[in-house]
C-alpha positions in Angstrom: -20.7 16.1 -51.4 -23.7 16.0 -49.3 -24.2 14.0 -46.2 -25.2 10.5 -46.2 -25.1 10.1 -42.4 -27.2 12.8 -39.8 -26.4 12.3 -36.4 -29.0 14.2 -33.9 -27.3 14.5 -30.2 -29.0 16.0 -27.5 -27.0 18.2 -25.0 -26.1 17.2 -21.4 -28.1 17.4 -18.4 -28.7 20.9 -17.6 -29.9 22.8 -13.9 -33.4 23.0 -15.4 -33.3 19.4 -16.1 -32.0 18.5 -12.5 -34.8 20.8 -11.2 -37.3 19.3 -13.6 -38.0 22.8 -15.3 -39.1 23.2 -18.6 -36.5 25.1 -20.6 -37.4 25.9 -24.1 -35.7 29.0 -25.6 -34.3 29.6 -22.0 -30.4 29.4 -22.0 -29.7 27.1 -19.1 -26.4 25.9 -18.4 -24.8 22.6 -18.0 -24.4 20.8 -14.7 -20.9 18.8 -13.8 -23.2 15.9 -14.7 -23.8 17.0 -18.1 -20.2 18.0 -18.8 -19.4 14.7 -18.0 -22.2 13.2 -20.4 -20.8 14.8 -23.2 -17.0 13.8 -22.4 -18.3 9.9 -22.0 -20.0 10.3 -25.5 -17.0 11.3 -27.5 -15.5 7.7 -28.1 -19.0 6.4 -29.7 -19.4 9.5 -31.6 -15.9 9.9 -32.8 -16.4 6.6 -34.6 -19.1 8.0 -36.8 -16.2 10.3 -38.2 -18.3 13.7 -38.4 -17.1 16.1 -41.2 -19.1 19.0 -39.4 -20.7 19.9 -36.1 -23.6 22.1 -36.1 -25.3 23.1 -33.1 -28.1 25.5 -31.6 -27.2 28.8 -30.3 -28.4 27.8 -26.8 -25.6 27.5 -24.6 -26.4 23.8 -23.5 -25.9 22.6 -26.7 -23.3 24.7 -27.7 -21.1 24.0 -25.0 -22.0 20.2 -25.5 -20.8 20.3 -28.9 -17.5 21.9 -28.1 -16.7 19.0 -26.1 -16.6 16.8 -28.9 -15.3 19.2 -31.6 -12.1 20.1 -29.5 -11.7 16.4 -28.8 -11.6 15.2 -32.5 -11.0 18.6 -34.6 -13.8 18.7 -36.5 -15.5 22.4 -37.8 -18.3 23.7 -35.7 -21.0 26.0 -36.8 -24.0 27.6 -34.4 -27.4 27.8 -36.0 -30.1 29.3 -34.2 -32.8 27.0 -36.1 -31.6 24.7 -34.2 -32.8 25.6 -31.0 -35.5 24.0 -28.6 -39.4 24.2 -29.2 -40.6 27.5 -27.7 -42.8 26.9 -24.9 -44.0 30.2 -24.8 -45.9 30.7 -21.2 -44.5 27.4 -19.9 -41.2 28.1 -20.1 -39.4 27.7 -16.5 -42.1 26.1 -15.2 -42.4 22.5 -13.6 -44.7 20.0 -15.0 -46.7 20.3 -11.9 -47.1 24.2 -12.3 -48.1 23.9 -15.8 -50.9 21.5 -15.1 -52.1 23.5 -12.5 -52.3 26.6 -14.5 -53.1 24.9 -17.7 -55.3 21.9 -16.5 -55.4 19.6 -19.4 -53.2 21.3 -21.9 -50.0 19.5 -20.9 -51.7 15.9 -22.0 -52.9 17.9 -25.2 -49.5 19.0 -25.9 -48.4 15.4 -25.9 -50.8 13.9 -28.2 -50.9 16.6 -30.9 -47.7 17.7 -32.5 -49.7 20.5 -34.2 -50.5 22.1 -31.1 -48.7 24.8 -29.2 -48.4 26.0 -25.7 -49.7 29.5 -25.0 -47.2 31.8 -26.9 -45.0 29.3 -28.2 -44.5 26.7 -30.8 -45.8 23.3 -32.2 -43.4 20.1 -32.8 -44.5 20.8 -36.4 -43.3 24.4 -36.3 -39.7 23.4 -35.0 -39.4 20.5 -37.5 -40.1 23.0 -40.3 -37.1 25.2 -39.1 -34.9 22.4 -38.3 -35.6 21.1 -41.6 -34.1 24.1 -43.5 -30.6 23.3 -41.7 -30.5 19.8 -43.3 -31.8 21.0 -46.9 -29.1 23.4 -46.7 -26.6 20.4 -46.0 -28.0 18.5 -48.9 -28.2 21.5 -51.5 -26.3 21.3 -54.6 -23.6 23.4 -53.7 -23.0 22.0 -50.3 -19.7 20.1 -49.3 -19.9 18.9 -46.2 -19.0 15.3 -46.3 -20.5 12.1 -45.5 -21.5 12.5 -42.1 -22.8 15.5 -40.4 -23.5 15.8 -36.2 -26.3 18.2 -35.2 -26.0 19.1 -31.4 -29.3 20.5 -30.4 -32.2 19.3 -28.1 -34.8 16.6 -27.2 -37.7 17.9 -28.5 -36.4 19.0 -31.7 -34.8 15.7 -32.5 -38.1 14.0 -31.9 -39.6 16.6 -34.2 -36.8 16.5 -37.3 -36.5 12.6 -36.5 -40.3 12.3 -37.4 -40.5 15.0 -40.1 -37.3 13.5 -42.1 -38.8 9.9 -41.7 -42.2 11.2 -43.5 -43.8 10.2 -40.9 -47.9 11.1 -40.6 -48.3 14.0 -38.1 -50.7 11.7 -36.4 -48.0 9.3 -35.4 -45.4 11.6 -34.3 -46.2 11.4 -30.5 -45.7 7.6 -30.9 -41.9 8.8 -30.6 -40.4 8.3 -27.2 -38.1 11.3 -26.0 -34.0 11.3 -26.4 -32.2 11.3 -23.0 -29.6 13.5 -22.5 -26.4 13.4 -24.4 -28.2 10.4 -26.1 -28.2 10.8 -30.3 -30.5 9.5 -33.3 -28.6 8.2 -36.1 -30.2 8.7 -39.7 -28.9 7.4 -43.3 -29.8 8.4 -46.5 -30.5 6.2 -49.4 -32.3 6.5 -52.7 -33.4 9.9 -51.6 -34.6 8.9 -48.5 -33.7 9.3 -45.0 -33.8 5.8 -42.9 -33.5 5.3 -39.3 -30.3 3.4 -38.0 -30.5 3.9 -34.2 -32.9 5.7 -31.8 -32.2 7.0 -28.5 -28.6 5.5 -28.5 -26.2 6.5 -26.0 -23.8 5.9 -23.3 -25.5 5.4 -20.0 -23.2 6.1 -16.6 
């Protein structure tokens, strides 16, 4: 059986989130708030009855995923293709620091999903590698059940959502960001993904 429901769940708050620093592939840690966000989300996510959880190999996503899988007893896989966007020379910097060193580039990055930071990836690049994970789940020999949850990162979730919905690349920047421990719900029907919920979650 290939999945008919896909949940894209962002990790909890990290020390870099709290400090306003850009993470990318840097392996930041969950804060106490981030751990609690993951715990608060368990009842809502458990209602989706995921058959499998696949997490990015960065600790903030893996740790968030583990909170859920240990609570509801479902298998956990790790897949580095679910890593956040590589932000190249911007990794570890704050927004103002990027703006000072690379004037105008952050606005360009936000407006153009095909543009990449120096030494990094574009959102189009990220969507391509993340889509491979979904395609593996849909392969004829895949037997993962009806619902799969991907525990991953905000930038990747936005890019993958746009890609799965087949939005024109020019419209990708119109999608808003995903809050910590919030999620996107997609359903598959007649061979196409449909958006059921966007940036859903428990606030508290």
